[in-house]
mmCIF file as Biopython writes it, N, C-alpha, C and O atoms, coordinates in Angstrom:
data_model
#
loop_
_atom_site.group_PDB
_atom_site.id
_atom_site.type_symbol
_atom_site.label_atom_id
_atom_site.label_alt_id
_atom_site.label_comp_id
_atom_site.label_asym_id
_atom_site.label_entity_id
_atom_site.label_seq_id
_atom_site.pdbx_PDB_ins_code
_atom_site.Cartn_x
_atom_site.Cartn_y
_atom_site.Cartn_z
_atom_site.occupancy
_atom_site.B_iso_or_equiv
_atom_site.auth_seq_id
_atom_site.auth_asym_id
_atom_site.pdbx_PDB_model_num
ATOM 1   N N  . UNK A ? 1  ? 0.847   -1.178 0.000   1.0 0.0 1  A 1 
ATOM 2   C CA . UNK A ? 1  ? 0.000   0.000  0.000   1.0 0.0 1  A 1 
ATOM 3   C C  . UNK A ? 1  ? 0.890   1.237  0.000   1.0 0.0 1  A 1 
ATOM 4   O O  . UNK A ? 1  ? 1.847   1.321  0.770   1.0 0.0 1  A 1 
ATOM 5   N N  . UNK A ? 2  ? 0.579   2.174  -0.846  1.0 0.0 2  A 1 
ATOM 6   C CA . UNK A ? 2  ? 1.404   3.373  -0.931  1.0 0.0 2  A 1 
ATOM 7   C C  . UNK A ? 2  ? 0.979   4.403  0.114   1.0 0.0 2  A 1 
ATOM 8   O O  . UNK A ? 2  ? -0.134  4.372  0.637   1.0 0.0 2  A 1 
ATOM 9   N N  . UNK A ? 3  ? 1.891   5.298  0.391   1.0 0.0 3  A 1 
ATOM 10  C CA . UNK A ? 3  ? 1.623   6.369  1.349   1.0 0.0 3  A 1 
ATOM 11  C C  . UNK A ? 3  ? 0.619   7.357  0.762   1.0 0.0 3  A 1 
ATOM 12  O O  . UNK A ? 3  ? 0.625   7.601  -0.444  1.0 0.0 3  A 1 
ATOM 13  N N  . UNK A ? 4  ? -0.244  7.928  1.606   1.0 0.0 4  A 1 
ATOM 14  C CA . UNK A ? 4  ? -1.167  8.960  1.109   1.0 0.0 4  A 1 
ATOM 15  C C  . UNK A ? 4  ? -0.378  10.190 0.664   1.0 0.0 4  A 1 
ATOM 16  O O  . UNK A ? 4  ? 0.686   10.492 1.204   1.0 0.0 4  A 1 
ATOM 17  N N  . UNK A ? 5  ? -0.914  10.883 -0.319  1.0 0.0 5  A 1 
ATOM 18  C CA . UNK A ? 5  ? -0.280  12.124 -0.760  1.0 0.0 5  A 1 
ATOM 19  C C  . UNK A ? 5  ? -1.360  13.168 -0.999  1.0 0.0 5  A 1 
ATOM 20  O O  . UNK A ? 5  ? -2.509  12.834 -1.290  1.0 0.0 5  A 1 
ATOM 21  N N  . UNK A ? 6  ? -0.993  14.400 -0.878  1.0 0.0 6  A 1 
ATOM 22  C CA . UNK A ? 6  ? -1.919  15.504 -1.125  1.0 0.0 6  A 1 
ATOM 23  C C  . UNK A ? 6  ? -2.040  15.737 -2.627  1.0 0.0 6  A 1 
ATOM 24  O O  . UNK A ? 6  ? -1.065  15.632 -3.371  1.0 0.0 6  A 1 
ATOM 25  N N  . UNK A ? 7  ? -3.254  16.052 -3.050  1.0 0.0 7  A 1 
ATOM 26  C CA . UNK A ? 7  ? -3.507  16.376 -4.453  1.0 0.0 7  A 1 
ATOM 27  C C  . UNK A ? 7  ? -4.267  17.688 -4.512  1.0 0.0 7  A 1 
ATOM 28  O O  . UNK A ? 7  ? -4.921  18.084 -3.547  1.0 0.0 7  A 1 
ATOM 29  N N  . UNK A ? 8  ? -4.175  18.352 -5.639  1.0 0.0 8  A 1 
ATOM 30  C CA . UNK A ? 8  ? -4.909  19.609 -5.813  1.0 0.0 8  A 1 
ATOM 31  C C  . UNK A ? 8  ? -6.262  19.320 -6.462  1.0 0.0 8  A 1 
ATOM 32  O O  . UNK A ? 8  ? -6.425  18.303 -7.137  1.0 0.0 8  A 1 
ATOM 33  N N  . UNK A ? 9  ? -7.226  20.211 -6.260  1.0 0.0 9  A 1 
ATOM 34  C CA . UNK A ? 9  ? -8.514  20.039 -6.938  1.0 0.0 9  A 1 
ATOM 35  C C  . UNK A ? 9  ? -8.359  19.978 -8.459  1.0 0.0 9  A 1 
ATOM 36  O O  . UNK A ? 9  ? -9.034  19.187 -9.118  1.0 0.0 9  A 1 
ATOM 37  N N  . UNK A ? 10 ? -7.482  20.800 -9.013  1.0 0.0 10 A 1 
ATOM 38  C CA . UNK A ? 10 ? -7.281  20.805 -10.471 1.0 0.0 10 A 1 
ATOM 39  C C  . UNK A ? 10 ? -6.731  19.473 -10.962 1.0 0.0 10 A 1 
ATOM 40  O O  . UNK A ? 10 ? -7.041  19.036 -12.070 1.0 0.0 10 A 1 
ATOM 41  N N  . UNK A ? 11 ? -5.927  18.843 -10.149 1.0 0.0 11 A 1 
ATOM 42  C CA . UNK A ? 11 ? -5.342  17.557 -10.516 1.0 0.0 11 A 1 
ATOM 43  C C  . UNK A ? 11 ? -6.369  16.424 -10.451 1.0 0.0 11 A 1 
ATOM 44  O O  . UNK A ? 11 ? -6.356  15.524 -11.291 1.0 0.0 11 A 1 
ATOM 45  N N  . UNK A ? 12 ? -7.238  16.469 -9.476  1.0 0.0 12 A 1 
ATOM 46  C CA . UNK A ? 12 ? -8.116  15.323 -9.221  1.0 0.0 12 A 1 
ATOM 47  C C  . UNK A ? 12 ? -9.485  15.438 -9.898  1.0 0.0 12 A 1 
ATOM 48  O O  . UNK A ? 12 ? -10.088 14.415 -10.222 1.0 0.0 12 A 1 
ATOM 49  N N  . UNK A ? 13 ? -9.988  16.649 -10.118 1.0 0.0 13 A 1 
ATOM 50  C CA . UNK A ? 13 ? -11.342 16.807 -10.643 1.0 0.0 13 A 1 
ATOM 51  C C  . UNK A ? 13 ? -11.568 16.082 -11.971 1.0 0.0 13 A 1 
ATOM 52  O O  . UNK A ? 13 ? -12.587 15.406 -12.114 1.0 0.0 13 A 1 
ATOM 53  N N  . UNK A ? 14 ? -10.658 16.193 -12.951 1.0 0.0 14 A 1 
ATOM 54  C CA . UNK A ? 14 ? -10.885 15.465 -14.215 1.0 0.0 14 A 1 
ATOM 55  C C  . UNK A ? 14 ? -10.956 13.949 -14.015 1.0 0.0 14 A 1 
ATOM 56  O O  . UNK A ? 14 ? -11.701 13.260 -14.713 1.0 0.0 14 A 1 
ATOM 57  N N  . UNK A ? 15 ? -10.186 13.441 -13.069 1.0 0.0 15 A 1 
ATOM 58  C CA . UNK A ? 15 ? -10.181 12.001 -12.802 1.0 0.0 15 A 1 
ATOM 59  C C  . UNK A ? 15 ? -11.485 11.561 -12.133 1.0 0.0 15 A 1 
ATOM 60  O O  . UNK A ? 15 ? -11.959 10.448 -12.361 1.0 0.0 15 A 1 
ATOM 61  N N  . UNK A ? 16 ? -12.057 12.432 -11.315 1.0 0.0 16 A 1 
ATOM 62  C CA . UNK A ? 16 ? -13.348 12.129 -10.679 1.0 0.0 16 A 1 
ATOM 63  C C  . UNK A ? 16 ? -14.446 12.157 -11.736 1.0 0.0 16 A 1 
ATOM 64  O O  . UNK A ? 16 ? -15.294 11.266 -11.784 1.0 0.0 16 A 1 
ATOM 65  N N  . UNK A ? 17 ? -14.427 13.184 -12.582 1.0 0.0 17 A 1 
ATOM 66  C CA . UNK A ? 17 ? -15.455 13.307 -13.638 1.0 0.0 17 A 1 
ATOM 67  C C  . UNK A ? 17 ? -15.426 12.122 -14.591 1.0 0.0 17 A 1 
ATOM 68  O O  . UNK A ? 17 ? -16.476 11.686 -15.064 1.0 0.0 17 A 1 
ATOM 69  N N  . UNK A ? 18 ? -14.241 11.595 -14.880 1.0 0.0 18 A 1 
ATOM 70  C CA . UNK A ? 18 ? -14.132 10.479 -15.822 1.0 0.0 18 A 1 
ATOM 71  C C  . UNK A ? 18 ? -14.458 9.135  -15.169 1.0 0.0 18 A 1 
ATOM 72  O O  . UNK A ? 18 ? -14.614 8.129  -15.861 1.0 0.0 18 A 1 
ATOM 73  N N  . UNK A ? 19 ? -14.560 9.119  -13.830 1.0 0.0 19 A 1 
ATOM 74  C CA . UNK A ? 19 ? -14.850 7.871  -13.129 1.0 0.0 19 A 1 
ATOM 75  C C  . UNK A ? 19 ? -13.598 7.086  -12.751 1.0 0.0 19 A 1 
ATOM 76  O O  . UNK A ? 19 ? -13.687 6.009  -12.161 1.0 0.0 19 A 1 
ATOM 77  N N  . UNK A ? 20 ? -12.440 7.628  -13.091 1.0 0.0 20 A 1 
ATOM 78  C CA . UNK A ? 20 ? -11.176 6.958  -12.781 1.0 0.0 20 A 1 
ATOM 79  C C  . UNK A ? 20 ? -10.888 6.956  -11.280 1.0 0.0 20 A 1 
ATOM 80  O O  . UNK A ? 20 ? -10.284 6.018  -10.759 1.0 0.0 20 A 1 
ATOM 81  N N  . UNK A ? 21 ? -11.322 8.009  -10.591 1.0 0.0 21 A 1 
ATOM 82  C CA . UNK A ? 21 ? -11.032 8.194  -9.170  1.0 0.0 21 A 1 
ATOM 83  C C  . UNK A ? 21 ? -12.332 8.349  -8.388  1.0 0.0 21 A 1 
ATOM 84  O O  . UNK A ? 21 ? -13.279 8.988  -8.846  1.0 0.0 21 A 1 
ATOM 85  N N  . UNK A ? 22 ? -12.356 7.764  -7.224  1.0 0.0 22 A 1 
ATOM 86  C CA . UNK A ? 22 ? -13.506 7.866  -6.329  1.0 0.0 22 A 1 
ATOM 87  C C  . UNK A ? 22 ? -13.209 8.958  -5.305  1.0 0.0 22 A 1 
ATOM 88  O O  . UNK A ? 22 ? -12.202 8.889  -4.600  1.0 0.0 22 A 1 
ATOM 89  N N  . UNK A ? 23 ? -14.077 9.963  -5.219  1.0 0.0 23 A 1 
ATOM 90  C CA . UNK A ? 23 ? -13.924 11.074 -4.279  1.0 0.0 23 A 1 
ATOM 91  C C  . UNK A ? 23 ? -14.873 10.849 -3.114  1.0 0.0 23 A 1 
ATOM 92  O O  . UNK A ? 23 ? -16.083 10.714 -3.300  1.0 0.0 23 A 1 
ATOM 93  N N  . UNK A ? 24 ? -14.312 10.809 -1.906  1.0 0.0 24 A 1 
ATOM 94  C CA . UNK A ? 24 ? -15.101 10.481 -0.710  1.0 0.0 24 A 1 
ATOM 95  C C  . UNK A ? 24 ? -14.981 11.600 0.306   1.0 0.0 24 A 1 
ATOM 96  O O  . UNK A ? 24 ? -13.878 12.006 0.670   1.0 0.0 24 A 1 
ATOM 97  N N  . UNK A ? 25 ? -16.119 12.095 0.761   1.0 0.0 25 A 1 
ATOM 98  C CA . UNK A ? 25 ? -16.140 13.065 1.850   1.0 0.0 25 A 1 
ATOM 99  C C  . UNK A ? 25 ? -15.859 12.306 3.147   1.0 0.0 25 A 1 
ATOM 100 O O  . UNK A ? 25 ? -16.570 11.356 3.476   1.0 0.0 25 A 1 
ATOM 101 N N  . UNK A ? 26 ? -14.841 12.715 3.875   1.0 0.0 26 A 1 
ATOM 102 C CA . UNK A ? 26 ? -14.387 11.974 5.056   1.0 0.0 26 A 1 
ATOM 103 C C  . UNK A ? 26 ? -15.233 12.225 6.309   1.0 0.0 26 A 1 
ATOM 104 O O  . UNK A ? 26 ? -14.971 11.625 7.352   1.0 0.0 26 A 1 
ATOM 105 N N  . UNK A ? 27 ? -16.222 13.083 6.228   1.0 0.0 27 A 1 
ATOM 106 C CA . UNK A ? 27 ? -17.069 13.334 7.396   1.0 0.0 27 A 1 
ATOM 107 C C  . UNK A ? 27 ? -18.073 12.207 7.589   1.0 0.0 27 A 1 
ATOM 108 O O  . UNK A ? 27 ? -18.709 11.754 6.637   1.0 0.0 27 A 1 
ATOM 109 N N  . UNK A ? 28 ? -18.205 11.769 8.816   1.0 0.0 28 A 1 
ATOM 110 C CA . UNK A ? 28 ? -19.131 10.692 9.157   1.0 0.0 28 A 1 
ATOM 111 C C  . UNK A ? 28 ? -20.548 11.222 9.351   1.0 0.0 28 A 1 
ATOM 112 O O  . UNK A ? 28 ? -21.489 10.433 9.431   1.0 0.0 28 A 1 
ATOM 113 N N  . UNK A ? 29 ? -20.715 12.511 9.426   1.0 0.0 29 A 1 
ATOM 114 C CA . UNK A ? 29 ? -21.999 13.166 9.684   1.0 0.0 29 A 1 
ATOM 115 C C  . UNK A ? 29 ? -22.681 13.493 8.347   1.0 0.0 29 A 1 
ATOM 116 O O  . UNK A ? 29 ? -22.123 14.223 7.528   1.0 0.0 29 A 1 
ATOM 117 N N  . UNK A ? 30 ? -23.878 12.957 8.132   1.0 0.0 30 A 1 
ATOM 118 C CA . UNK A ? 30 ? -24.589 13.169 6.861   1.0 0.0 30 A 1 
ATOM 119 C C  . UNK A ? 30 ? -24.929 14.630 6.609   1.0 0.0 30 A 1 
ATOM 120 O O  . UNK A ? 30 ? -24.899 15.083 5.464   1.0 0.0 30 A 1 
ATOM 121 N N  . UNK A ? 31 ? -25.255 15.379 7.669   1.0 0.0 31 A 1 
ATOM 122 C CA . UNK A ? 31 ? -25.567 16.798 7.501   1.0 0.0 31 A 1 
ATOM 123 C C  . UNK A ? 31 ? -24.333 17.557 7.018   1.0 0.0 31 A 1 
ATOM 124 O O  . UNK A ? 31 ? -24.438 18.425 6.151   1.0 0.0 31 A 1 
ATOM 125 N N  . UNK A ? 32 ? -23.176 17.238 7.570   1.0 0.0 32 A 1 
ATOM 126 C CA . UNK A ? 32 ? -21.929 17.876 7.128   1.0 0.0 32 A 1 
ATOM 127 C C  . UNK A ? 32 ? -21.635 17.498 5.683   1.0 0.0 32 A 1 
ATOM 128 O O  . UNK A ? 32 ? -21.209 18.340 4.893   1.0 0.0 32 A 1 
ATOM 129 N N  . UNK A ? 33 ? -21.862 16.233 5.336   1.0 0.0 33 A 1 
ATOM 130 C CA . UNK A ? 33 ? -21.642 15.803 3.951   1.0 0.0 33 A 1 
ATOM 131 C C  . UNK A ? 33 ? -22.515 16.613 3.005   1.0 0.0 33 A 1 
ATOM 132 O O  . UNK A ? 33 ? -22.023 17.120 1.997   1.0 0.0 33 A 1 
ATOM 133 N N  . UNK A ? 34 ? -23.781 16.741 3.307   1.0 0.0 34 A 1 
ATOM 134 C CA . UNK A ? 34 ? -24.685 17.488 2.428   1.0 0.0 34 A 1 
ATOM 135 C C  . UNK A ? 34 ? -24.252 18.949 2.303   1.0 0.0 34 A 1 
ATOM 136 O O  . UNK A ? 34 ? -24.360 19.540 1.229   1.0 0.0 34 A 1 
ATOM 137 N N  . UNK A ? 35 ? -23.768 19.526 3.385   1.0 0.0 35 A 1 
ATOM 138 C CA . UNK A ? 35 ? -23.363 20.927 3.394   1.0 0.0 35 A 1 
ATOM 139 C C  . UNK A ? 35 ? -22.026 21.153 2.669   1.0 0.0 35 A 1 
ATOM 140 O O  . UNK A ? 35 ? -21.832 22.187 2.029   1.0 0.0 35 A 1 
ATOM 141 N N  . UNK A ? 36 ? -21.115 20.191 2.770   1.0 0.0 36 A 1 
ATOM 142 C CA . UNK A ? 36 ? -19.755 20.374 2.254   1.0 0.0 36 A 1 
ATOM 143 C C  . UNK A ? 36 ? -19.436 19.495 1.043   1.0 0.0 36 A 1 
ATOM 144 O O  . UNK A ? 36 ? -18.272 19.346 0.670   1.0 0.0 36 A 1 
ATOM 145 N N  . UNK A ? 37 ? -20.457 18.923 0.440   1.0 0.0 37 A 1 
ATOM 146 C CA . UNK A ? 37 ? -20.257 17.987 -0.672  1.0 0.0 37 A 1 
ATOM 147 C C  . UNK A ? 37 ? -19.650 18.679 -1.879  1.0 0.0 37 A 1 
ATOM 148 O O  . UNK A ? 37 ? -20.108 19.740 -2.305  1.0 0.0 37 A 1 
ATOM 149 N N  . UNK A ? 38 ? -18.622 18.065 -2.416  1.0 0.0 38 A 1 
ATOM 150 C CA . UNK A ? 38 ? -18.020 18.519 -3.662  1.0 0.0 38 A 1 
ATOM 151 C C  . UNK A ? 38 ? -18.635 17.737 -4.817  1.0 0.0 38 A 1 
ATOM 152 O O  . UNK A ? 38 ? -19.076 16.601 -4.642  1.0 0.0 38 A 1 
ATOM 153 N N  . UNK A ? 39 ? -18.660 18.341 -5.979  1.0 0.0 39 A 1 
ATOM 154 C CA . UNK A ? 39 ? -19.226 17.683 -7.156  1.0 0.0 39 A 1 
ATOM 155 C C  . UNK A ? 39 ? -18.531 16.343 -7.401  1.0 0.0 39 A 1 
ATOM 156 O O  . UNK A ? 39 ? -17.303 16.269 -7.461  1.0 0.0 39 A 1 
ATOM 157 N N  . UNK A ? 40 ? -19.323 15.301 -7.541  1.0 0.0 40 A 1 
ATOM 158 C CA . UNK A ? 40 ? -18.795 13.968 -7.814  1.0 0.0 40 A 1 
ATOM 159 C C  . UNK A ? 40 ? -18.462 13.147 -6.583  1.0 0.0 40 A 1 
ATOM 160 O O  . UNK A ? 40 ? -18.089 11.980 -6.699  1.0 0.0 40 A 1 
ATOM 161 N N  . UNK A ? 41 ? -18.590 13.745 -5.400  1.0 0.0 41 A 1 
ATOM 162 C CA . UNK A ? 41 ? -18.215 13.043 -4.168  1.0 0.0 41 A 1 
ATOM 163 C C  . UNK A ? 41 ? -19.340 12.139 -3.669  1.0 0.0 41 A 1 
ATOM 164 O O  . UNK A ? 41 ? -20.521 12.370 -3.929  1.0 0.0 41 A 1 
ATOM 165 N N  . UNK A ? 42 ? -18.928 11.104 -2.944  1.0 0.0 42 A 1 
ATOM 166 C CA . UNK A ? 42 ? -19.892 10.248 -2.257  1.0 0.0 42 A 1 
ATOM 167 C C  . UNK A ? 42 ? -19.651 10.377 -0.755  1.0 0.0 42 A 1 
ATOM 168 O O  . UNK A ? 42 ? -18.590 10.821 -0.317  1.0 0.0 42 A 1 
ATOM 169 N N  . UNK A ? 43 ? -20.645 9.987  0.013   1.0 0.0 43 A 1 
ATOM 170 C CA . UNK A ? 43 ? -20.531 10.066 1.464   1.0 0.0 43 A 1 
ATOM 171 C C  . UNK A ? 43 ? -19.679 8.921  2.002   1.0 0.0 43 A 1 
ATOM 172 O O  . UNK A ? 43 ? -19.455 7.922  1.319   1.0 0.0 43 A 1 
ATOM 173 N N  . UNK A ? 44 ? -19.217 9.081  3.218   1.0 0.0 44 A 1 
ATOM 174 C CA . UNK A ? 44 ? -18.441 8.033  3.865   1.0 0.0 44 A 1 
ATOM 175 C C  . UNK A ? 44 ? -19.290 6.769  4.035   1.0 0.0 44 A 1 
ATOM 176 O O  . UNK A ? 44 ? -18.785 5.657  3.885   1.0 0.0 44 A 1 
ATOM 177 N N  . UNK A ? 45 ? -20.558 6.939  4.342   1.0 0.0 45 A 1 
ATOM 178 C CA . UNK A ? 45 ? -21.457 5.786  4.487   1.0 0.0 45 A 1 
ATOM 179 C C  . UNK A ? 45 ? -21.586 5.025  3.160   1.0 0.0 45 A 1 
ATOM 180 O O  . UNK A ? 45 ? -21.562 3.794  3.140   1.0 0.0 45 A 1 
ATOM 181 N N  . UNK A ? 46 ? -21.721 5.762  2.062   1.0 0.0 46 A 1 
ATOM 182 C CA . UNK A ? 46 ? -21.812 5.111  0.751   1.0 0.0 46 A 1 
ATOM 183 C C  . UNK A ? 46 ? -20.498 4.400  0.419   1.0 0.0 46 A 1 
ATOM 184 O O  . UNK A ? 46 ? -20.508 3.287  -0.108  1.0 0.0 46 A 1 
ATOM 185 N N  . UNK A ? 47 ? -19.375 5.039  0.726   1.0 0.0 47 A 1 
ATOM 186 C CA . UNK A ? 47 ? -18.078 4.418  0.504   1.0 0.0 47 A 1 
ATOM 187 C C  . UNK A ? 47 ? -17.965 3.101  1.264   1.0 0.0 47 A 1 
ATOM 188 O O  . UNK A ? 47 ? -17.506 2.098  0.717   1.0 0.0 47 A 1 
ATOM 189 N N  . UNK A ? 48 ? -18.379 3.110  2.512   1.0 0.0 48 A 1 
ATOM 190 C CA . UNK A ? 48 ? -18.305 1.885  3.323   1.0 0.0 48 A 1 
ATOM 191 C C  . UNK A ? 48 ? -19.132 0.761  2.710   1.0 0.0 48 A 1 
ATOM 192 O O  . UNK A ? 48 ? -18.737 -0.404 2.758   1.0 0.0 48 A 1 
ATOM 193 N N  . UNK A ? 49 ? -20.275 1.111  2.135   1.0 0.0 49 A 1 
ATOM 194 C CA . UNK A ? 49 ? -21.109 0.073  1.522   1.0 0.0 49 A 1 
ATOM 195 C C  . UNK A ? 49 ? -20.489 -0.454 0.224   1.0 0.0 49 A 1 
ATOM 196 O O  . UNK A ? 49 ? -20.713 -1.609 -0.139  1.0 0.0 49 A 1 
ATOM 197 N N  . UNK A ? 50 ? -19.721 0.373  -0.472  1.0 0.0 50 A 1 
ATOM 198 C CA . UNK A ? 50 ? -19.070 -0.042 -1.717  1.0 0.0 50 A 1 
ATOM 199 C C  . UNK A ? 50 ? -17.748 -0.769 -1.482  1.0 0.0 50 A 1 
ATOM 200 O O  . UNK A ? 50 ? -17.293 -1.520 -2.345  1.0 0.0 50 A 1 
ATOM 201 N N  . UNK A ? 51 ? -17.140 -0.557 -0.341  1.0 0.0 51 A 1 
ATOM 202 C CA . UNK A ? 51 ? -15.788 -1.035 -0.069  1.0 0.0 51 A 1 
ATOM 203 C C  . UNK A ? 51 ? -15.550 -2.517 -0.363  1.0 0.0 51 A 1 
ATOM 204 O O  . UNK A ? 51 ? -14.523 -2.847 -0.958  1.0 0.0 51 A 1 
ATOM 205 N N  . UNK A ? 52 ? -16.447 -3.423 0.025   1.0 0.0 52 A 1 
ATOM 206 C CA . UNK A ? 52 ? -16.180 -4.839 -0.248  1.0 0.0 52 A 1 
ATOM 207 C C  . UNK A ? 52 ? -16.035 -5.174 -1.740  1.0 0.0 52 A 1 
ATOM 208 O O  . UNK A ? 52 ? -15.409 -6.173 -2.095  1.0 0.0 52 A 1 
ATOM 209 N N  . UNK A ? 53 ? -16.607 -4.348 -2.600  1.0 0.0 53 A 1 
ATOM 210 C CA . UNK A ? 53 ? -16.582 -4.640 -4.036  1.0 0.0 53 A 1 
ATOM 211 C C  . UNK A ? 53 ? -15.624 -3.766 -4.837  1.0 0.0 53 A 1 
ATOM 212 O O  . UNK A ? 53 ? -15.556 -3.890 -6.060  1.0 0.0 53 A 1 
ATOM 213 N N  . UNK A ? 54 ? -14.888 -2.891 -4.175  1.0 0.0 54 A 1 
ATOM 214 C CA . UNK A ? 54 ? -13.961 -2.018 -4.888  1.0 0.0 54 A 1 
ATOM 215 C C  . UNK A ? 54 ? -12.676 -2.773 -5.218  1.0 0.0 54 A 1 
ATOM 216 O O  . UNK A ? 54 ? -12.126 -3.471 -4.366  1.0 0.0 54 A 1 
ATOM 217 N N  . UNK A ? 55 ? -12.204 -2.634 -6.441  1.0 0.0 55 A 1 
ATOM 218 C CA . UNK A ? 55 ? -10.932 -3.273 -6.780  1.0 0.0 55 A 1 
ATOM 219 C C  . UNK A ? 55 ? -9.785  -2.593 -6.024  1.0 0.0 55 A 1 
ATOM 220 O O  . UNK A ? 55 ? -9.813  -1.381 -5.809  1.0 0.0 55 A 1 
ATOM 221 N N  . UNK A ? 56 ? -8.788  -3.366 -5.626  1.0 0.0 56 A 1 
ATOM 222 C CA . UNK A ? 56 ? -7.696  -2.796 -4.826  1.0 0.0 56 A 1 
ATOM 223 C C  . UNK A ? 56 ? -6.890  -1.720 -5.555  1.0 0.0 56 A 1 
ATOM 224 O O  . UNK A ? 56 ? -6.237  -0.901 -4.909  1.0 0.0 56 A 1 
ATOM 225 N N  . UNK A ? 57 ? -6.926  -1.710 -6.867  1.0 0.0 57 A 1 
ATOM 226 C CA . UNK A ? 57 ? -6.162  -0.708 -7.605  1.0 0.0 57 A 1 
ATOM 227 C C  . UNK A ? 57 ? -6.933  0.600  -7.826  1.0 0.0 57 A 1 
ATOM 228 O O  . UNK A ? 57 ? -6.384  1.554  -8.378  1.0 0.0 57 A 1 
ATOM 229 N N  . UNK A ? 58 ? -8.182  0.648  -7.405  1.0 0.0 58 A 1 
ATOM 230 C CA . UNK A ? 58 ? -9.006  1.858  -7.591  1.0 0.0 58 A 1 
ATOM 231 C C  . UNK A ? 58 ? -8.443  3.016  -6.795  1.0 0.0 58 A 1 
ATOM 232 O O  . UNK A ? 58 ? -8.199  2.885  -5.596  1.0 0.0 58 A 1 
ATOM 233 N N  . UNK A ? 59 ? -8.236  4.144  -7.445  1.0 0.0 59 A 1 
ATOM 234 C CA . UNK A ? 59 ? -7.747  5.329  -6.748  1.0 0.0 59 A 1 
ATOM 235 C C  . UNK A ? 59 ? -8.904  5.953  -5.959  1.0 0.0 59 A 1 
ATOM 236 O O  . UNK A ? 59 ? -9.999  6.153  -6.484  1.0 0.0 59 A 1 
ATOM 237 N N  . UNK A ? 60 ? -8.634  6.249  -4.703  1.0 0.0 60 A 1 
ATOM 238 C CA . UNK A ? 60 ? -9.638  6.820  -3.810  1.0 0.0 60 A 1 
ATOM 239 C C  . UNK A ? 60 ? -9.042  8.065  -3.175  1.0 0.0 60 A 1 
ATOM 240 O O  . UNK A ? 60 ? -7.929  8.031  -2.650  1.0 0.0 60 A 1 
ATOM 241 N N  . UNK A ? 61 ? -9.786  9.164  -3.225  1.0 0.0 61 A 1 
ATOM 242 C CA . UNK A ? 61 ? -9.353  10.419 -2.626  1.0 0.0 61 A 1 
ATOM 243 C C  . UNK A ? 61 ? -10.375 10.786 -1.553  1.0 0.0 61 A 1 
ATOM 244 O O  . UNK A ? 61 ? -11.572 10.882 -1.822  1.0 0.0 61 A 1 
ATOM 245 N N  . UNK A ? 62 ? -9.882  10.988 -0.339  1.0 0.0 62 A 1 
ATOM 246 C CA . UNK A ? 62 ? -10.718 11.452 0.758   1.0 0.0 62 A 1 
ATOM 247 C C  . UNK A ? 62 ? -10.466 12.940 0.956   1.0 0.0 62 A 1 
ATOM 248 O O  . UNK A ? 62 ? -9.341  13.418 0.805   1.0 0.0 62 A 1 
ATOM 249 N N  . UNK A ? 63 ? -11.524 13.661 1.294   1.0 0.0 63 A 1 
ATOM 250 C CA . UNK A ? 63 ? -11.351 15.079 1.574   1.0 0.0 63 A 1 
ATOM 251 C C  . UNK A ? 63 ? -12.176 15.465 2.791   1.0 0.0 63 A 1 
ATOM 252 O O  . UNK A ? 63 ? -13.160 14.812 3.137   1.0 0.0 63 A 1 
ATOM 253 N N  . UNK A ? 64 ? -11.748 16.540 3.424   1.0 0.0 64 A 1 
ATOM 254 C CA . UNK A ? 64 ? -12.552 17.205 4.447   1.0 0.0 64 A 1 
ATOM 255 C C  . UNK A ? 64 ? -12.343 18.688 4.254   1.0 0.0 64 A 1 
ATOM 256 O O  . UNK A ? 64 ? -11.251 19.130 3.897   1.0 0.0 64 A 1 
ATOM 257 N N  . UNK A ? 65 ? -13.379 19.448 4.490   1.0 0.0 65 A 1 
ATOM 258 C CA . UNK A ? 65 ? -13.297 20.884 4.217   1.0 0.0 65 A 1 
ATOM 259 C C  . UNK A ? 65 ? -13.077 21.661 5.485   1.0 0.0 65 A 1 
ATOM 260 O O  . UNK A ? 65 ? -12.982 22.888 5.447   1.0 0.0 65 A 1 
#
């Protein structure tokens, strides 16, 4: 497993739009997710439900605002 690294919005947004990268809001609170949601992002709860079926090579970016 590689070390986490910081990415810029300009770097990651095209990858999220194309479906190459999964963007996850790191807040566990649904109200915070709705308030701080970035375009293309999924909630932490949704990520947890998808996790068993995600391929290990899938790029995942977590954010908090």
